[in-house]
C-alpha positions as a Markdown table, in Angstrom:
| # | Residue | x | y | z |
|---|---|---|---|---|
| 1 | Met | 162.8 | -226.1 | -262.4 |
| 2 | Thr | 159.5 | -224.8 | -261.0 |
| 3 | Thr | 156.9 | -222.9 | -263.0 |
| 4 | Pro | 155.7 | -219.6 | -261.6 |
| 5 | Asn | 152.1 | -219.6 | -260.3 |
| 6 | Thr | 150.1 | -217.4 | -262.7 |
| 7 | Asn | 146.9 | -217.7 | -260.7 |
| 8 | Val | 147.8 | -215.1 | -258.1 |
| 9 | Pro | 144.8 | -212.8 | -257.5 |
| 10 | Ala | 145.3 | -209.2 | -258.2 |
| 11 | Pro | 145.8 | -207.0 | -255.1 |
| 12 | Val | 142.5 | -205.6 | -253.8 |
| 13 | Asn | 142.2 | -201.9 | -253.2 |
| 14 | Tyr | 140.2 | -202.0 | -250.0 |
| 15 | His | 139.4 | -198.3 | -249.8 |
| 16 | Pro | 139.1 | -196.7 | -253.2 |
| 17 | Phe | 136.5 | -194.1 | -252.1 |
| 18 | Ala | 138.4 | -193.0 | -248.9 |
| 19 | Pro | 138.8 | -189.2 | -248.7 |
| 20 | Thr | 142.3 | -187.9 | -249.0 |
| 21 | Gly | 144.4 | -184.7 | -248.9 |
| 22 | Glu | 142.7 | -181.4 | -248.3 |
| 23 | Val | 139.2 | -182.9 | -248.3 |
| 24 | Leu | 140.1 | -185.3 | -245.5 |
| 25 | Glu | 141.7 | -182.6 | -243.4 |
| 26 | Leu | 138.9 | -180.2 | -243.8 |
| 27 | Thr | 136.3 | -182.9 | -242.9 |
| 28 | Ile | 138.3 | -183.8 | -239.8 |
| 29 | Asp | 138.5 | -180.1 | -238.8 |
| 30 | Ile | 134.8 | -179.6 | -239.3 |
| 31 | Tyr | 134.0 | -182.7 | -237.3 |
| 32 | Asn | 136.3 | -181.7 | -234.4 |
| 33 | Lys | 134.6 | -178.3 | -234.2 |
| 34 | Thr | 130.9 | -179.3 | -234.7 |
| 35 | Lys | 130.8 | -183.1 | -234.0 |
| 36 | Lys | 129.0 | -183.4 | -237.3 |
| 37 | Leu | 130.2 | -184.5 | -240.7 |
| 38 | Pro | 129.9 | -181.9 | -243.5 |
| 39 | Thr | 128.1 | -184.7 | -245.5 |
| 40 | Tyr | 125.5 | -184.9 | -242.7 |
| 41 | Pro | 123.6 | -187.2 | -242.2 |
| 42 | Phe | 125.7 | -189.5 | -244.4 |
| 43 | Ile | 129.2 | -191.1 | -244.4 |
| 44 | Thr | 130.7 | -192.6 | -247.6 |
| 45 | Cys | 131.5 | -196.3 | -247.7 |
| 46 | Thr | 135.2 | -196.3 | -248.7 |
| 47 | Arg | 134.7 | -199.6 | -250.5 |
| 48 | Thr | 131.6 | -198.8 | -252.7 |
| 49 | Gly | 131.2 | -195.0 | -252.5 |
| 50 | Arg | 127.6 | -195.4 | -251.3 |
| 51 | Asn | 126.2 | -192.9 | -248.8 |
| 52 | Ile | 125.3 | -194.6 | -245.5 |
| 53 | Thr | 123.2 | -192.8 | -242.9 |
| 54 | Met | 125.3 | -192.2 | -239.8 |
| 55 | Phe | 124.8 | -189.3 | -237.4 |
| 56 | Gly | 124.2 | -188.6 | -233.7 |
| 57 | Asp | 125.1 | -191.4 | -231.3 |
| 58 | Asn | 125.6 | -193.9 | -234.1 |
| 59 | Leu | 128.4 | -191.6 | -235.5 |
| 60 | Tyr | 130.0 | -190.9 | -232.1 |
| 61 | Asn | 130.0 | -194.6 | -231.3 |
| 62 | Arg | 131.6 | -195.5 | -234.6 |
| 63 | Val | 134.3 | -192.8 | -234.2 |
| 64 | Ala | 135.1 | -194.4 | -230.8 |
| 65 | Lys | 134.9 | -197.9 | -232.2 |
| 66 | Phe | 137.3 | -197.0 | -235.1 |
| 67 | Gly | 139.7 | -195.1 | -232.8 |
| 68 | Gly | 139.1 | -191.7 | -234.2 |
| 69 | Ile | 137.4 | -189.7 | -237.0 |
| 70 | Arg | 140.4 | -190.0 | -239.4 |
| 71 | Glu | 140.3 | -193.8 | -239.1 |
| 72 | Leu | 136.5 | -193.9 | -239.6 |
| 73 | Leu | 136.6 | -191.7 | -242.7 |
| 74 | Thr | 139.5 | -193.6 | -244.3 |
| 75 | Thr | 138.5 | -197.2 | -243.5 |
| 76 | Phe | 134.7 | -197.4 | -243.0 |
| 77 | Ile | 133.1 | -200.1 | -245.1 |
| 78 | Cys | 129.3 | -200.7 | -245.1 |
| 79 | Asn | 127.8 | -204.0 | -244.1 |
| 80 | Asp | 126.7 | -204.9 | -247.6 |
| 81 | Ala | 130.2 | -204.4 | -249.0 |
| 82 | Lys | 131.7 | -206.5 | -246.1 |
| 83 | Lys | 129.2 | -209.3 | -246.8 |
| 84 | Ala | 130.0 | -209.3 | -250.5 |
| 85 | Asp | 133.8 | -209.3 | -249.8 |
| 86 | Lys | 133.4 | -212.1 | -247.2 |
| 87 | Leu | 131.7 | -214.2 | -249.9 |
| 88 | Ala | 134.6 | -213.4 | -252.2 |
| 89 | Gly | 137.1 | -214.5 | -249.5 |
| 90 | Ile | 138.3 | -210.9 | -248.8 |
| 91 | Ile | 138.8 | -210.2 | -245.1 |
| 92 | His | 139.0 | -206.6 | -243.8 |
| 93 | Ala | 141.3 | -206.8 | -240.7 |
| 94 | Asp | 141.0 | -203.0 | -240.2 |
| 95 | Gln | 137.3 | -203.1 | -239.4 |
| 96 | Pro | 136.8 | -203.1 | -235.6 |
| 97 | Lys | 134.6 | -205.6 | -233.9 |
| 98 | Ser | 133.3 | -203.9 | -230.7 |
| 99 | Ala | 132.0 | -200.6 | -229.7 |
| 100 | Ala | 133.9 | -198.5 | -227.1 |
| 101 | Gly | 131.2 | -195.8 | -226.5 |
| 102 | Phe | 131.6 | -192.1 | -227.0 |
| 103 | Gln | 130.2 | -189.0 | -225.3 |
| 104 | Arg | 128.5 | -186.5 | -227.5 |
| 105 | Lys | 130.0 | -183.0 | -227.5 |
| 106 | Ser | 128.1 | -180.4 | -229.6 |
| 107 | Gly | 128.2 | -176.7 | -230.0 |
| 108 | Pro | 126.9 | -173.9 | -232.2 |
| 109 | Lys | 128.6 | -173.4 | -235.6 |
| 110 | Thr | 131.1 | -170.6 | -235.6 |
| 111 | Arg | 132.3 | -168.5 | -238.5 |
| 112 | Glu | 135.5 | -170.5 | -238.5 |
| 113 | Val | 133.5 | -173.7 | -238.9 |
| 114 | Leu | 131.4 | -172.2 | -241.8 |
| 115 | Glu | 134.7 | -171.2 | -243.5 |
| 116 | Leu | 136.0 | -174.7 | -243.1 |
| 117 | Glu | 132.9 | -176.1 | -244.6 |
| 118 | Leu | 133.2 | -173.7 | -247.5 |
| 119 | Lys | 136.8 | -174.7 | -248.1 |
| 120 | Leu | 135.8 | -178.4 | -248.0 |
| 121 | Leu | 133.1 | -177.8 | -250.6 |
| 122 | Gln | 135.5 | -175.9 | -252.8 |
| 123 | Ala | 138.1 | -178.7 | -252.4 |
| 124 | Gln | 135.4 | -181.3 | -253.4 |
| 125 | Leu | 134.4 | -179.2 | -256.4 |
| 126 | Ala | 138.1 | -178.9 | -257.5 |
| 127 | Ala | 138.5 | -182.6 | -257.2 |
| 128 | Thr | 135.3 | -183.3 | -259.2 |
| 129 | Pro | 136.0 | -183.6 | -263.0 |
| 130 | Ala | 134.5 | -180.8 | -264.9 |
| 131 | Thr | 131.7 | -181.6 | -267.3 |
| 132 | Thr | 130.9 | -179.7 | -270.4 |
| 133 | Pro | 127.7 | -177.7 | -269.8 |
| 134 | Thr | 124.8 | -178.4 | -272.1 |
| 135 | Pro | 124.2 | -175.5 | -274.4 |
| 136 | Val | 120.9 | -173.8 | -273.7 |
| 137 | Ala | 118.9 | -172.8 | -276.8 |
| 138 | Pro | 118.1 | -169.1 | -276.7 |
| 139 | Thr | 114.5 | -168.3 | -276.0 |
| 140 | Pro | 112.8 | -167.5 | -279.4 |
| 141 | Val | 111.7 | -164.0 | -279.8 |
| 142 | Val | 107.9 | -163.9 | -280.2 |
| 143 | Glu | 106.7 | -161.0 | -282.2 |
| 144 | Ala | 103.3 | -159.7 | -281.6 |
| 145 | Pro | 100.8 | -160.7 | -284.3 |
| 146 | Val | 99.7 | -158.0 | -286.7 |
| 147 | Ser | 96.6 | -156.6 | -285.1 |
| 148 | Asn | 93.3 | -156.7 | -287.0 |
| 149 | Val | 91.6 | -154.6 | -284.4 |
| 150 | Pro | 90.0 | -151.6 | -286.1 |
| 151 | Thr | 91.0 | -148.1 | -285.1 |
| 152 | Val | 88.6 | -145.6 | -283.7 |
| 153 | Asp | 88.4 | -143.8 | -287.0 |
| 154 | Asp | 87.5 | -147.1 | -288.8 |
| 155 | Leu | 84.8 | -147.7 | -286.2 |
| 156 | Met | 83.4 | -144.2 | -286.5 |
| 157 | Ser | 83.3 | -144.4 | -290.3 |
| 158 | Val | 81.5 | -147.7 | -290.2 |
| 159 | Phe | 79.1 | -146.3 | -287.6 |
| 160 | Gln | 78.5 | -143.2 | -289.7 |
| 161 | Asp | 77.9 | -145.3 | -292.8 |
| 162 | Glu | 75.5 | -147.6 | -290.9 |
| 163 | Glu | 73.7 | -144.6 | -289.3 |
| 164 | Gln | 73.4 | -142.9 | -292.8 |
| 165 | Lys | 72.0 | -146.2 | -294.2 |
| 166 | Ile | 69.4 | -146.5 | -291.4 |
| 167 | Ile | 68.4 | -142.9 | -291.9 |
| 168 | Glu | 68.0 | -143.4 | -295.7 |
| 169 | Asp | 66.0 | -146.6 | -295.1 |
| 170 | Val | 63.7 | -144.8 | -292.7 |
| 171 | Ile | 63.2 | -141.9 | -295.2 |
| 172 | Glu | 62.4 | -144.4 | -298.0 |
| 173 | Asp | 59.9 | -146.1 | -295.7 |
| 174 | Val | 58.3 | -142.8 | -294.9 |
| 175 | Ile | 58.1 | -141.8 | -298.6 |
| 176 | Glu | 56.6 | -145.1 | -299.5 |
| 177 | Glu | 54.0 | -144.8 | -296.8 |
| 178 | Gln | 53.2 | -141.2 | -297.9 |
| 179 | Glu | 52.9 | -142.4 | -301.5 |
| 180 | Ala | 50.7 | -145.3 | -300.4 |
| 181 | Glu | 48.5 | -142.9 | -298.5 |
| 182 | Gln | 48.3 | -140.6 | -301.5 |
| 183 | Lys | 47.4 | -143.4 | -303.8 |
| 184 | Thr | 44.7 | -144.5 | -301.4 |
| 185 | Asp | 43.2 | -141.0 | -301.3 |
| 186 | Glu | 43.3 | -140.8 | -305.1 |
| 187 | Gln | 41.7 | -144.2 | -305.4 |
| 188 | Ile | 39.0 | -143.1 | -303.0 |
| 189 | Met | 38.3 | -139.9 | -305.0 |
| 190 | Ala | 38.3 | -142.0 | -308.2 |
| 191 | Glu | 35.8 | -144.4 | -306.7 |
| 192 | Leu | 33.6 | -141.5 | -305.5 |
| 193 | Glu | 33.7 | -139.9 | -308.9 |
| 194 | Ala | 32.8 | -143.2 | -310.6 |
| 195 | Glu | 29.8 | -143.6 | -308.2 |
| 196 | Glu | 28.6 | -140.1 | -308.9 |
| 197 | Ala | 28.8 | -140.7 | -312.6 |
| 198 | Asn | 26.9 | -143.9 | -312.4 |
| 199 | Ala | 24.2 | -142.4 | -310.3 |
């Protein structure tokens, strides 16, 4: 009786980040019409989910190398992931080894292409799990401070009070000067009378 081998490694999912369904079909349609990916200038590594820069001749050559845009989108693995997998003993047989070359074909975006891109974005949003929005605190209502600025009537009353005070001070000064002048005259007369009496 043989014992079953319990050290069998778990199967490796080689392409967990590969696009599928409507997202894949819309991406292919957009590429076929524009020769650009809707995620321009990036393509997603199907092994790690990282965005890898790939556009222009690099993209066209990769499409030819992989045998078509569908194959590239569903099986592309970046070099870092391939190196890590190689060290772990994982071999990716679906990764092509040589470039076949590809001629660039470009054209202006049409309304149909823009609609396809919109559908793709909507499909990607629908596939993305919804997150609860963070509540935004309402902006506090700032009340204007009670104004301590005097009114025109207050200013006029203060001005009139000050003006009256100045007038009264001037009148008092004038009266004091007149009284001082009168005393001086009286003192002069008294001195004169005293001199006449002594003479």
